[in-house]
C-alpha positions as CSV (number, residue, x, y, z in Angstrom):
1,M,157.8,307.4,-222.8
2,T,158.8,304.4,-221.0
3,D,162.2,302.5,-220.1
4,P,163.0,300.4,-223.0
5,Q,164.8,298.6,-220.3
6,L,161.2,298.6,-218.1
7,P,158.5,295.9,-219.3
8,P,155.7,297.6,-220.8
9,P,152.7,297.9,-218.0
10,P,150.1,295.6,-218.7
11,G,147.6,296.4,-221.0
12,A,149.8,298.5,-223.1
13,R,150.6,297.3,-226.8
14,S,153.7,296.6,-228.2
15,T,155.6,299.1,-229.9
16,P,156.0,297.8,-233.7
17,D,159.4,298.4,-233.7
18,G,160.0,294.7,-232.5
19,P,158.7,291.7,-234.2
20,P,155.2,290.6,-232.2
21,P,155.2,288.3,-229.5
22,A,154.7,284.4,-230.8
23,P,152.3,282.5,-229.8
24,P,151.7,280.0,-226.9
25,A,152.0,276.2,-228.9
26,Y,149.6,274.9,-226.6
27,A,146.4,275.7,-224.0
28,P,148.2,276.1,-220.5
29,A,146.6,273.4,-218.8
30,P,143.5,274.1,-216.4
31,T,144.2,274.7,-212.9
32,A,143.3,271.7,-210.5
33,A,140.6,271.8,-208.3
34,P,141.4,272.1,-204.8
35,V,141.5,268.1,-203.0
36,P,138.6,268.4,-200.4
37,P,140.3,268.2,-197.0
38,A,140.4,263.9,-195.6
39,Y,138.0,263.6,-193.0
40,D,139.8,261.5,-190.5
41,A,138.2,257.8,-190.5
42,A,135.7,256.7,-188.4
43,P,137.0,255.1,-185.2
44,V,137.6,251.4,-185.4
45,P,135.2,249.7,-182.6
46,P,137.4,247.5,-180.0
47,A,137.4,243.4,-180.8
48,Y,135.7,240.8,-178.6
49,D,137.8,238.7,-176.5
50,A,136.5,235.2,-178.6
51,A,134.9,233.0,-176.7
52,P,136.7,230.1,-175.0
53,V,137.6,227.0,-177.4
54,P,136.4,223.8,-175.2
55,P,139.6,221.7,-174.9
56,S,139.2,218.7,-177.2
57,Y,139.6,215.0,-175.8
58,A,142.4,213.0,-176.7
59,A,140.8,210.0,-178.1
60,A,140.7,206.3,-177.6
61,P,143.8,204.5,-178.1
62,V,143.2,202.2,-180.9
63,P,144.8,198.9,-179.5
64,Q,147.3,197.8,-181.0
65,A,147.8,194.8,-183.6
66,Y,150.2,191.9,-182.8
67,A,152.2,190.7,-185.6
68,T,152.3,187.6,-187.0
69,A,155.4,186.2,-186.2
70,P,156.9,185.1,-188.6
71,G,156.8,181.0,-189.8
72,A,154.0,181.2,-187.5
73,Y,151.0,178.5,-188.8
74,P,147.7,179.8,-190.1
75,T,145.4,179.7,-187.8
76,A,142.5,176.1,-187.9
77,A,138.5,177.6,-188.3
78,P,137.1,176.2,-184.7
79,V,135.1,173.0,-185.1
80,A,132.5,171.8,-183.4
81,P,133.0,169.6,-180.0
82,A,132.2,165.5,-181.5
83,A,129.2,164.0,-179.8
84,P,130.5,161.6,-176.7
85,P,130.3,157.1,-178.0
86,G,127.1,156.2,-177.5
87,A,125.4,159.8,-177.7
88,Y,122.1,159.5,-180.1
89,A,123.4,161.5,-183.4
90,V,120.9,163.4,-185.3
91,P,119.9,162.0,-188.7
92,V,121.4,163.9,-191.6
93,G,118.1,165.8,-193.1
94,G,116.1,166.3,-189.9
95,Y,113.3,164.7,-188.6
96,A,110.7,163.8,-191.2
97,V,107.7,165.7,-190.4
98,P,105.0,163.0,-189.0
99,S,101.9,162.4,-191.6
100,G,98.6,162.9,-190.3
101,A,96.6,163.3,-186.9
102,Y,98.7,163.6,-184.3
103,S,98.2,161.0,-181.8
104,V,99.4,160.5,-177.6
105,P,102.5,157.6,-178.0
106,D,101.1,154.4,-175.2
107,A,103.4,155.2,-172.1
108,A,104.0,151.8,-171.6
109,P,106.0,149.8,-173.8
110,Q,104.4,147.3,-176.2
111,R,104.1,144.0,-175.8
112,S,104.7,140.4,-177.2
113,G,101.3,138.9,-178.0
114,V,102.8,135.5,-178.8
115,L,101.0,134.5,-175.4
116,G,98.0,135.5,-176.8
117,S,98.6,133.6,-179.9
118,L,99.5,130.4,-178.5
119,A,96.8,130.3,-176.4
120,L,94.7,130.6,-179.5
121,V,96.0,127.8,-181.1
122,F,95.7,125.4,-178.2
123,S,91.7,126.1,-178.2
124,L,91.5,125.3,-182.2
125,V,92.8,122.4,-181.4
126,A,91.0,121.3,-178.3
127,A,87.2,123.3,-180.0
128,V,88.0,121.7,-184.2
129,V,90.9,119.2,-184.4
130,A,89.2,116.6,-181.2
131,P,86.3,117.0,-182.1
132,I,86.4,116.1,-186.1
133,L,89.0,112.9,-185.3
134,G,86.3,112.0,-182.5
135,G,83.8,112.2,-185.2
136,I,85.3,110.4,-187.7
137,S,85.8,107.4,-184.7
138,A,82.4,107.5,-183.0
139,F,80.7,107.1,-186.8
140,E,82.9,103.8,-187.4
141,I,81.8,102.5,-183.9
142,G,78.5,103.1,-184.7
143,R,78.4,101.3,-188.2
144,R,80.2,98.4,-186.4
145,L,77.7,98.3,-184.0
146,P,74.3,99.1,-185.2
147,Y,72.4,97.8,-182.3
148,G,74.0,99.7,-179.8
149,V,76.1,99.3,-176.9
150,S,74.7,97.6,-173.7
151,S,74.6,99.7,-170.1
152,G,76.0,96.9,-168.8
153,N,79.9,96.3,-167.5
154,D,80.6,93.9,-169.9
155,L,83.1,95.4,-172.4
156,S,83.0,92.8,-174.5
157,V,80.6,94.2,-176.7
158,L,83.4,96.9,-178.0
159,S,85.8,93.8,-179.4
160,P,84.4,94.4,-183.0
161,A,85.0,98.1,-183.0
162,R,88.3,98.6,-180.2
163,D,90.0,100.5,-182.4
164,Q,87.9,102.9,-183.5
165,V,87.3,103.1,-179.3
166,L,90.9,103.7,-178.8
167,W,90.9,106.6,-181.5
168,A,87.7,108.0,-179.6
169,E,89.3,108.1,-176.1
170,L,92.7,109.6,-177.9
171,S,90.4,112.3,-179.3
172,F,88.7,112.9,-176.4
173,W,92.4,113.0,-173.5
174,T,93.8,115.2,-176.5
175,G,90.9,118.1,-176.9
176,T,91.1,117.6,-172.9
177,V,94.5,118.5,-172.5
178,F,94.8,121.3,-175.5
179,G,91.5,122.9,-173.9
180,V,92.5,123.2,-170.4
181,A,96.1,124.6,-171.6
182,A,94.2,127.2,-173.9
183,L,92.3,128.2,-170.9
184,V,95.3,129.7,-168.4
185,L,97.3,130.8,-171.2
186,G,94.2,132.7,-172.4
187,I,94.4,133.7,-168.7
188,I,97.8,134.9,-168.2
189,A,98.0,136.3,-171.7
190,I,94.9,138.6,-171.0
191,R,96.1,139.6,-167.3
192,R,99.8,140.4,-169.1
193,R,98.0,142.3,-172.1
194,Q,99.9,139.6,-174.2
195,G,97.7,139.2,-177.2
196,R,94.9,140.6,-175.3
197,G,92.3,140.0,-178.1
198,S,93.9,136.3,-178.8
199,G,92.9,135.6,-175.4
200,I,90.0,136.2,-175.0
201,A,89.3,134.4,-178.3
202,A,91.1,131.3,-177.2
203,L,89.0,131.3,-173.4
204,V,86.1,131.2,-175.4
205,L,87.0,128.5,-177.9
206,A,88.1,126.6,-175.0
207,V,84.9,126.8,-173.0
208,L,83.1,125.9,-176.1
209,G,85.3,122.9,-177.3
210,V,83.5,120.5,-174.9
211,V,80.2,121.6,-175.8
212,I,81.3,121.0,-179.9
213,F,83.0,117.4,-179.4
214,S,80.0,115.9,-177.3
215,A,77.7,117.5,-180.3
216,V,79.8,116.0,-182.9
217,V,80.2,112.4,-181.1
218,L,77.3,111.9,-180.4
219,V,75.4,113.0,-183.6
220,T,78.1,111.0,-186.2
221,F,77.5,108.1,-183.7
222,A,74.2,107.8,-184.4
223,V,74.3,108.5,-188.2
224,G,77.4,105.8,-188.5
225,G,74.8,103.4,-186.3
226,A,72.1,104.1,-188.9
227,A,74.4,103.4,-191.9
228,G,75.3,99.9,-189.9
229,F,71.7,99.2,-189.3
230,A,70.9,99.6,-193.2
231,G,73.8,97.4,-193.6
232,S,73.2,94.6,-192.4
233,P,71.3,91.6,-193.4
234,A,67.8,91.3,-192.2
């Protein structure tokens, strides 16, 4: 028999003297799994020194803008300098493009051709006007003297046509003076290149003026003599 004050031995059944023990209200919590021992952490490698940073250069100083003084006048736009008086001015719109083939300009200045033109006019008077006047006078002389003029020194035979003889002499000397003047002016015009073409033409006409005057006077005198002979009474 056991002492009732002592707990029953393990595995012993309780006696029916007392009530049976109540079962536990919940199942006992399972025992947690043992925690494995923590290993030491891997050693951290030493940090290397960082590369040296190159020194930064200071930026160039920005020029300080000058403040406009209060009340100052606005600066005007630059104006091109004016050309001095007497200077050649470029035409508005530029130079015109020359048309046609390019020709080298004559270096010598163009001279006036008045001298050559004047010589040509004098030669025309000597070669055209004087022979016409002489021919008219010679025709009247031949008509008034149908039997011709004797070769003697007696000039009284010219009394019937003395006016016509005077006009014939006047036309001859007029042609002579203008012809000589045409020769001189023509030579000067050719030498100085003042109407060279007109000067050459004046020379030719002045030389031929003598021949033309003589031929016209002889022909008209013969025609006038024939007309006077035909009109004279038999």
